[in-house]
VMD Tcl script that builds the backbone (N, CA, C; Angstrom):
set m [mol new atoms 354]
animate dup $m
set s [atomselect $m all]
$s set {name element resname resid chain x y z} {
  {N N UNK 1 A -10.406 -35.123 -30.211}
  {CA C UNK 1 A -10.347 -33.732 -29.837}
  {C C UNK 1 A -9.104 -33.414 -29.003}
  {N N UNK 2 A -7.902 -33.777 -29.423}
  {CA C UNK 2 A -6.728 -33.486 -28.628}
  {C C UNK 2 A -6.373 -32.009 -28.589}
  {N N UNK 3 A -6.912 -31.198 -29.496}
  {CA C UNK 3 A -6.566 -29.776 -29.517}
  {C C UNK 3 A -7.292 -29.004 -28.415}
  {N N UNK 4 A -8.422 -29.509 -27.934}
  {CA C UNK 4 A -9.171 -28.761 -26.925}
  {C C UNK 4 A -8.409 -28.571 -25.620}
  {N N UNK 5 A -7.806 -29.612 -25.039}
  {CA C UNK 5 A -7.021 -29.344 -23.825}
  {C C UNK 5 A -5.849 -28.405 -24.100}
  {N N UNK 6 A -5.213 -28.550 -25.270}
  {CA C UNK 6 A -4.112 -27.649 -25.610}
  {C C UNK 6 A -4.602 -26.208 -25.700}
  {N N UNK 7 A -5.737 -26.022 -26.341}
  {CA C UNK 7 A -6.288 -24.674 -26.495}
  {C C UNK 7 A -6.641 -24.083 -25.132}
  {N N UNK 8 A -7.282 -24.882 -24.285}
  {CA C UNK 8 A -7.681 -24.401 -22.962}
  {C C UNK 8 A -6.461 -24.104 -22.095}
  {N N UNK 9 A -5.466 -24.974 -22.153}
  {CA C UNK 9 A -4.250 -24.733 -21.378}
  {C C UNK 9 A -3.514 -23.493 -21.875}
  {N N UNK 10 A -3.490 -23.296 -23.173}
  {CA C UNK 10 A -2.862 -22.093 -23.724}
  {C C UNK 10 A -3.604 -20.845 -23.283}
  {N N UNK 11 A -4.923 -20.933 -23.228}
  {CA C UNK 11 A -5.726 -19.803 -22.752}
  {C C UNK 11 A -5.418 -19.496 -21.290}
  {N N UNK 12 A -5.297 -20.523 -20.488}
  {CA C UNK 12 A -4.984 -20.322 -19.066}
  {C C UNK 12 A -3.590 -19.708 -18.919}
  {N N UNK 13 A -2.632 -20.194 -19.706}
  {CA C UNK 13 A -1.281 -19.624 -19.658}
  {C C UNK 13 A -1.293 -18.145 -20.038}
  {N N UNK 14 A -2.059 -17.812 -21.055}
  {CA C UNK 14 A -2.158 -16.410 -21.482}
  {C C UNK 14 A -2.825 -15.563 -20.403}
  {N N UNK 15 A -3.850 -16.110 -19.747}
  {CA C UNK 15 A -4.532 -15.367 -18.686}
  {C C UNK 15 A -3.603 -15.123 -17.502}
  {N N UNK 16 A -2.783 -16.116 -17.161}
  {CA C UNK 16 A -1.828 -15.934 -16.070}
  {C C UNK 16 A -0.821 -14.843 -16.406}
  {N N UNK 17 A -0.343 -14.827 -17.633}
  {CA C UNK 17 A 0.597 -13.782 -18.051}
  {C C UNK 17 A -0.066 -12.404 -18.005}
  {N N UNK 18 A -1.329 -12.336 -18.430}
  {CA C UNK 18 A -2.057 -11.064 -18.395}
  {C C UNK 18 A -2.256 -10.601 -16.948}
  {N N UNK 19 A -2.535 -11.539 -16.048}
  {CA C UNK 19 A -2.703 -11.185 -14.643}
  {C C UNK 19 A -1.394 -10.676 -14.040}
  {N N UNK 20 A -0.291 -11.313 -14.398}
  {CA C UNK 20 A 0.999 -10.854 -13.895}
  {C C UNK 20 A 1.299 -9.443 -14.396}
  {N N UNK 21 A 0.989 -9.180 -15.661}
  {CA C UNK 21 A 1.212 -7.844 -16.218}
  {C C UNK 21 A 0.312 -6.819 -15.529}
  {N N UNK 22 A -0.937 -7.183 -15.271}
  {CA C UNK 22 A -1.860 -6.264 -14.598}
  {C C UNK 22 A -1.403 -5.980 -13.173}
  {N N UNK 23 A -0.872 -6.987 -12.506}
  {CA C UNK 23 A -0.386 -6.802 -11.147}
  {C C UNK 23 A 0.849 -5.901 -11.134}
  {N N UNK 24 A 1.739 -6.102 -12.088}
  {CA C UNK 24 A 2.943 -5.269 -12.170}
  {C C UNK 24 A 2.609 -3.814 -12.483}
  {N N UNK 25 A 1.577 -3.595 -13.288}
  {CA C UNK 25 A 1.204 -2.229 -13.653}
  {C C UNK 25 A 0.178 -1.631 -12.692}
  {N N UNK 26 A -0.194 -2.377 -11.661}
  {CA C UNK 26 A -1.184 -1.925 -10.660}
  {C C UNK 26 A -2.504 -1.542 -11.310}
  {N N UNK 27 A -2.921 -2.323 -12.284}
  {CA C UNK 27 A -4.174 -2.079 -12.998}
  {C C UNK 27 A -5.266 -2.947 -12.371}
  {N N UNK 28 A -5.956 -2.399 -11.376}
  {CA C UNK 28 A -6.960 -3.154 -10.630}
  {C C UNK 28 A -8.114 -3.655 -11.504}
  {N N UNK 29 A -8.688 -2.829 -12.397}
  {CA C UNK 29 A -9.778 -3.351 -13.232}
  {C C UNK 29 A -9.328 -4.507 -14.134}
  {N N UNK 30 A -8.135 -4.404 -14.700}
  {CA C UNK 30 A -7.632 -5.496 -15.550}
  {C C UNK 30 A -7.367 -6.739 -14.713}
  {N N UNK 31 A -6.918 -6.549 -13.483}
  {CA C UNK 31 A -6.671 -7.679 -12.595}
  {C C UNK 31 A -7.975 -8.388 -12.252}
  {N N UNK 32 A -9.006 -7.613 -12.008}
  {CA C UNK 32 A -10.312 -8.200 -11.684}
  {C C UNK 32 A -10.894 -8.947 -12.883}
  {N N UNK 33 A -10.849 -8.318 -14.050}
  {CA C UNK 33 A -11.385 -8.962 -15.253}
  {C C UNK 33 A -10.572 -10.198 -15.627}
  {N N UNK 34 A -9.261 -10.088 -15.516}
  {CA C UNK 34 A -8.395 -11.212 -15.856}
  {C C UNK 34 A -8.596 -12.391 -14.924}
  {N N UNK 35 A -8.815 -12.108 -13.651}
  {CA C UNK 35 A -9.042 -13.206 -12.707}
  {C C UNK 35 A -10.365 -13.910 -13.001}
  {N N UNK 36 A -11.365 -13.157 -13.423}
  {CA C UNK 36 A -12.644 -13.780 -13.803}
  {C C UNK 36 A -12.460 -14.664 -15.033}
  {N N UNK 37 A -11.722 -14.175 -16.027}
  {CA C UNK 37 A -11.479 -14.977 -17.235}
  {C C UNK 37 A -10.654 -16.225 -16.906}
  {N N UNK 38 A -9.723 -16.099 -15.972}
  {CA C UNK 38 A -8.924 -17.253 -15.557}
  {C C UNK 38 A -9.808 -18.296 -14.884}
  {N N UNK 39 A -10.725 -17.860 -14.030}
  {CA C UNK 39 A -11.657 -18.807 -13.391}
  {C C UNK 39 A -12.500 -19.518 -14.429}
  {N N UNK 40 A -12.966 -18.783 -15.435}
  {CA C UNK 40 A -13.784 -19.401 -16.483}
  {C C UNK 40 A -12.976 -20.419 -17.283}
  {N N UNK 41 A -11.727 -20.086 -17.600}
  {CA C UNK 41 A -10.881 -21.014 -18.353}
  {C C UNK 41 A -10.563 -22.249 -17.519}
  {N N UNK 42 A -10.329 -22.060 -16.221}
  {CA C UNK 42 A -10.060 -23.202 -15.341}
  {C C UNK 42 A -11.286 -24.100 -15.230}
  {N N UNK 43 A -12.477 -23.505 -15.194}
  {CA C UNK 43 A -13.705 -24.301 -15.154}
  {C C UNK 43 A -13.869 -25.096 -16.448}
  {N N UNK 44 A -13.514 -24.486 -17.573}
  {CA C UNK 44 A -13.589 -25.199 -18.853}
  {C C UNK 44 A -12.610 -26.372 -18.873}
  {N N UNK 45 A -11.425 -26.179 -18.317}
  {CA C UNK 45 A -10.448 -27.274 -18.245}
  {C C UNK 45 A -10.963 -28.391 -17.355}
  {N N UNK 46 A -11.599 -28.038 -16.261}
  {CA C UNK 46 A -12.162 -29.045 -15.366}
  {C C UNK 46 A -13.236 -29.864 -16.075}
  {N N UNK 47 A -14.061 -29.216 -16.889}
  {CA C UNK 47 A -15.081 -29.935 -17.649}
  {C C UNK 47 A -14.453 -30.862 -18.682}
  {N N UNK 48 A -13.389 -30.384 -19.324}
  {CA C UNK 48 A -12.681 -31.245 -20.276}
  {C C UNK 48 A -12.080 -32.457 -19.588}
  {N N UNK 49 A -11.514 -32.237 -18.420}
  {CA C UNK 49 A -10.897 -33.338 -17.694}
  {C C UNK 49 A -11.948 -34.340 -17.234}
  {N N UNK 50 A -13.142 -33.883 -16.917}
  {CA C UNK 50 A -14.214 -34.799 -16.521}
  {C C UNK 50 A -14.651 -35.650 -17.709}
  {N N UNK 51 A -14.622 -35.057 -18.912}
  {CA C UNK 51 A -15.037 -35.790 -20.108}
  {C C UNK 51 A -13.970 -36.781 -20.548}
  {N N UNK 52 A -12.710 -36.365 -20.502}
  {CA C UNK 52 A -11.610 -37.251 -20.879}
  {C C UNK 52 A -10.395 -36.898 -20.031}
  {N N UNK 53 A -9.784 -37.880 -19.389}
  {CA C UNK 53 A -8.614 -37.589 -18.554}
  {C C UNK 53 A -7.483 -36.966 -19.375}
  {N N UNK 54 A -6.742 -36.081 -18.745}
  {CA C UNK 54 A -5.629 -35.430 -19.417}
  {C C UNK 54 A -4.441 -36.384 -19.504}
  {N N UNK 55 A -3.711 -36.272 -20.589}
  {CA C UNK 55 A -2.517 -37.083 -20.773}
  {C C UNK 55 A -1.367 -36.560 -19.933}
  {N N UNK 56 A -0.238 -37.280 -19.947}
  {CA C UNK 56 A 0.899 -36.860 -19.121}
  {C C UNK 56 A 1.471 -35.495 -19.514}
  {N N UNK 57 A 1.443 -35.158 -20.789}
  {CA C UNK 57 A 1.939 -33.855 -21.224}
  {C C UNK 57 A 1.060 -32.742 -20.686}
  {N N UNK 58 A -0.256 -32.953 -20.784}
  {CA C UNK 58 A -1.191 -31.950 -20.273}
  {C C UNK 58 A -1.105 -31.853 -18.755}
  {N N UNK 59 A -0.938 -32.988 -18.090}
  {CA C UNK 59 A -0.829 -32.975 -16.628}
  {C C UNK 59 A 0.413 -32.196 -16.189}
  {N N UNK 60 A 1.503 -32.329 -16.934}
  {CA C UNK 60 A 2.716 -31.572 -16.610}
  {C C UNK 60 A 2.478 -30.074 -16.788}
  {N N UNK 61 A 1.744 -29.699 -17.810}
  {CA C UNK 61 A 1.430 -28.283 -18.023}
  {C C UNK 61 A 0.543 -27.761 -16.896}
  {N N UNK 62 A -0.396 -28.586 -16.441}
  {CA C UNK 62 A -1.269 -28.177 -15.334}
  {C C UNK 62 A -0.440 -27.969 -14.066}
  {N N UNK 63 A 0.521 -28.861 -13.802}
  {CA C UNK 63 A 1.389 -28.693 -12.633}
  {C C UNK 63 A 2.207 -27.405 -12.739}
  {N N UNK 64 A 2.710 -27.110 -13.931}
  {CA C UNK 64 A 3.466 -25.866 -14.130}
  {C C UNK 64 A 2.570 -24.652 -13.913}
  {N N UNK 65 A 1.339 -24.732 -14.398}
  {CA C UNK 65 A 0.391 -23.631 -14.197}
  {C C UNK 65 A 0.066 -23.447 -12.717}
  {N N UNK 66 A -0.033 -24.551 -11.995}
  {CA C UNK 66 A -0.306 -24.463 -10.555}
  {C C UNK 66 A 0.835 -23.746 -9.843}
  {N N UNK 67 A 2.061 -24.018 -10.253}
  {CA C UNK 67 A 3.207 -23.316 -9.672}
  {C C UNK 67 A 3.179 -21.837 -9.986}
  {N N UNK 68 A 2.850 -21.502 -11.218}
  {CA C UNK 68 A 2.759 -20.091 -11.606}
  {C C UNK 68 A 1.641 -19.393 -10.849}
  {N N UNK 69 A 0.536 -20.081 -10.669}
  {CA C UNK 69 A -0.592 -19.500 -9.941}
  {C C UNK 69 A -0.209 -19.247 -8.480}
  {N N UNK 70 A 0.542 -20.164 -7.891}
  {CA C UNK 70 A 1.017 -19.965 -6.521}
  {C C UNK 70 A 1.926 -18.751 -6.411}
  {N N UNK 71 A 2.798 -18.578 -7.389}
  {CA C UNK 71 A 3.675 -17.406 -7.389}
  {C C UNK 71 A 2.865 -16.121 -7.547}
  {N N UNK 72 A 1.866 -16.156 -8.418}
  {CA C UNK 72 A 1.015 -14.979 -8.612}
  {C C UNK 72 A 0.257 -14.648 -7.327}
  {N N UNK 73 A -0.218 -15.665 -6.640}
  {CA C UNK 73 A -0.927 -15.457 -5.376}
  {C C UNK 73 A 0.006 -14.810 -4.349}
  {N N UNK 74 A 1.266 -15.266 -4.290}
  {CA C UNK 74 A 2.233 -14.662 -3.370}
  {C C UNK 74 A 2.503 -13.204 -3.733}
  {N N UNK 75 A 2.642 -12.923 -5.027}
  {CA C UNK 75 A 2.869 -11.545 -5.470}
  {C C UNK 75 A 1.683 -10.659 -5.108}
  {N N UNK 76 A 0.486 -11.189 -5.264}
  {CA C UNK 76 A -0.716 -10.438 -4.921}
  {C C UNK 76 A -0.767 -10.161 -3.420}
  {N N UNK 77 A -0.387 -11.137 -2.609}
  {CA C UNK 77 A -0.371 -10.931 -1.159}
  {C C UNK 77 A 0.651 -9.862 -0.775}
  {N N UNK 78 A 1.806 -9.863 -1.425}
  {CA C UNK 78 A 2.813 -8.828 -1.145}
  {C C UNK 78 A 2.312 -7.446 -1.559}
  {N N UNK 79 A 1.651 -7.389 -2.714}
  {CA C UNK 79 A 1.109 -6.105 -3.179}
  {C C UNK 79 A 0.030 -5.603 -2.223}
  {N N UNK 80 A -0.787 -6.504 -1.712}
  {CA C UNK 80 A -1.827 -6.121 -0.758}
  {C C UNK 80 A -1.211 -5.602 0.536}
  {N N UNK 81 A -0.179 -6.277 1.027}
  {CA C UNK 81 A 0.487 -5.827 2.251}
  {C C UNK 81 A 1.118 -4.450 2.049}
  {N N UNK 82 A 1.746 -4.239 0.905}
  {CA C UNK 82 A 2.356 -2.948 0.610}
  {C C UNK 82 A 1.295 -1.850 0.527}
  {N N UNK 83 A 0.181 -2.149 -0.102}
  {CA C UNK 83 A -0.906 -1.181 -0.215}
  {C C UNK 83 A -1.465 -0.827 1.158}
  {N N UNK 84 A -1.606 -1.828 2.012}
  {CA C UNK 84 A -2.103 -1.561 3.362}
  {C C UNK 84 A -1.127 -0.693 4.144}
  {N N UNK 85 A 0.165 -0.953 4.007}
  {CA C UNK 85 A 1.164 -0.135 4.689}
  {C C UNK 85 A 1.123 1.303 4.180}
  {N N UNK 86 A 0.972 1.468 2.876}
  {CA C UNK 86 A 0.900 2.813 2.316}
  {C C UNK 86 A -0.343 3.541 2.810}
  {N N UNK 87 A -1.465 2.838 2.868}
  {CA C UNK 87 A -2.702 3.461 3.347}
  {C C UNK 87 A -2.571 3.855 4.815}
  {N N UNK 88 A -1.931 3.006 5.619}
  {CA C UNK 88 A -1.746 3.332 7.031}
  {C C UNK 88 A -0.839 4.540 7.219}
  {N N UNK 89 A 0.128 4.712 6.314}
  {CA C UNK 89 A 1.016 5.869 6.447}
  {C C UNK 89 A 0.333 7.160 6.001}
  {N N UNK 90 A -0.676 7.058 5.154}
  {CA C UNK 90 A -1.376 8.245 4.673}
  {C C UNK 90 A -2.554 8.638 5.548}
  {N N UNK 91 A -3.214 7.655 6.129}
  {CA C UNK 91 A -4.401 7.920 6.930}
  {C C UNK 91 A -4.042 7.934 8.408}
  {N N UNK 92 A -4.605 8.865 9.162}
  {CA C UNK 92 A -4.304 8.893 10.604}
  {C C UNK 92 A -4.947 7.688 11.283}
  {N N UNK 93 A -4.351 7.258 12.397}
  {CA C UNK 93 A -4.967 6.134 13.119}
  {C C UNK 93 A -6.309 6.561 13.702}
  {N N UNK 94 A -7.191 5.618 13.835}
  {CA C UNK 94 A -8.507 5.904 14.385}
  {C C UNK 94 A -8.416 6.107 15.891}
  {N N UNK 95 A -9.130 7.115 16.387}
  {CA C UNK 95 A -9.238 7.319 17.826}
  {C C UNK 95 A -10.225 6.309 18.375}
  {N N UNK 96 A -10.426 6.409 19.679}
  {CA C UNK 96 A -11.449 5.564 20.274}
  {C C UNK 96 A -12.789 5.866 19.622}
  {N N UNK 97 A -13.640 4.909 19.643}
  {CA C UNK 97 A -14.953 5.057 19.031}
  {C C UNK 97 A -15.788 6.025 19.855}
  {N N UNK 98 A -16.386 6.997 19.177}
  {CA C UNK 98 A -17.213 7.981 19.861}
  {C C UNK 98 A -18.498 7.347 20.372}
  {N N UNK 99 A -19.161 6.617 19.532}
  {CA C UNK 99 A -20.406 5.961 19.905}
  {C C UNK 99 A -20.163 4.467 19.895}
  {N N UNK 100 A -20.070 3.890 21.054}
  {CA C UNK 100 A -19.814 2.466 21.156}
  {C C UNK 100 A -20.998 1.744 21.742}
  {N N UNK 101 A -20.841 0.452 21.987}
  {CA C UNK 101 A -21.965 -0.325 22.529}
  {C C UNK 101 A -22.374 0.111 23.925}
  {N N UNK 102 A -21.478 0.741 24.684}
  {CA C UNK 102 A -21.810 1.167 26.042}
  {C C UNK 102 A -22.403 2.563 26.099}
  {N N UNK 103 A -22.444 3.283 24.992}
  {CA C UNK 103 A -22.855 4.690 25.045}
  {C C UNK 103 A -24.325 4.872 25.419}
  {N N UNK 104 A -25.181 3.908 25.158}
  {CA C UNK 104 A -26.597 4.051 25.485}
  {C C UNK 104 A -26.988 3.378 26.779}
  {N N UNK 105 A -26.054 2.750 27.456}
  {CA C UNK 105 A -26.330 2.010 28.675}
  {C C UNK 105 A -26.501 2.974 29.853}
  {N N UNK 106 A -27.397 2.627 30.731}
  {CA C UNK 106 A -27.606 3.468 31.916}
  {C C UNK 106 A -26.339 3.479 32.761}
  {N N UNK 107 A -25.919 4.636 33.185}
  {CA C UNK 107 A -24.726 4.765 34.008}
  {C C UNK 107 A -23.445 4.898 33.199}
  {N N UNK 108 A -23.549 4.754 31.878}
  {CA C UNK 108 A -22.355 4.916 31.036}
  {C C UNK 108 A -22.032 6.402 30.945}
  {N N UNK 109 A -20.778 6.761 30.811}
  {CA C UNK 109 A -20.416 8.172 30.806}
  {C C UNK 109 A -20.959 8.957 29.615}
  {N N UNK 110 A -21.466 8.326 28.604}
  {CA C UNK 110 A -22.012 9.042 27.459}
  {C C UNK 110 A -20.991 9.206 26.359}
  {N N UNK 111 A -21.402 9.843 25.316}
  {CA C UNK 111 A -20.522 10.025 24.167}
  {C C UNK 111 A -19.386 10.965 24.528}
  {N N UNK 112 A -18.231 10.724 23.991}
  {CA C UNK 112 A -17.030 11.509 24.273}
  {C C UNK 112 A -17.220 12.965 23.875}
  {N N UNK 113 A -17.982 13.235 22.839}
  {CA C UNK 113 A -18.123 14.616 22.386}
  {C C UNK 113 A -18.928 15.463 23.366}
  {N N UNK 114 A -19.676 14.818 24.280}
  {CA C UNK 114 A -20.480 15.581 25.227}
  {C C UNK 114 A -19.788 15.739 26.573}
  {N N UNK 115 A -18.620 15.184 26.750}
  {CA C UNK 115 A -17.913 15.311 28.010}
  {C C UNK 115 A -17.024 16.540 27.976}
  {N N UNK 116 A -16.936 17.186 29.074}
  {CA C UNK 116 A -16.061 18.362 29.189}
  {C C UNK 116 A -14.612 17.913 29.236}
  {N N UNK 117 A -13.729 18.661 28.610}
  {CA C UNK 117 A -12.324 18.269 28.668}
  {C C UNK 117 A -11.797 18.413 30.102}
  {N N UNK 118 A -10.848 17.529 30.453}
  {CA C UNK 118 A -10.171 17.615 31.743}
  {C C UNK 118 A -10.944 17.020 32.794}
}
mol reanalyze $m
mol bondsrecalc $m
mol representation Tube
mol addrep $m
């Protein structure tokens, strides 16, 4: 069955390419679905490797895939940071909490909305 590791590795390579395309196009549903399919393909490869060790050619492909996955993870982290910065620029910063853990304590000044200004 030498074609099975090749088929599984090709599937993983295709999933990584699809994930990169989804990340570039900011397609969150495709990114979520693609990541699930990638996990399933990686689990299938792990089962194949448990049944029969991978040869040197397959091991080299796995190392290359690991490098690509690391790059994709870095790209995803950058996209997340950019999204957070954009959200912070659009949304106003939060004020102090109106109802906090001290608001019900005896002697606490009470909720901010019930205090007179000044």
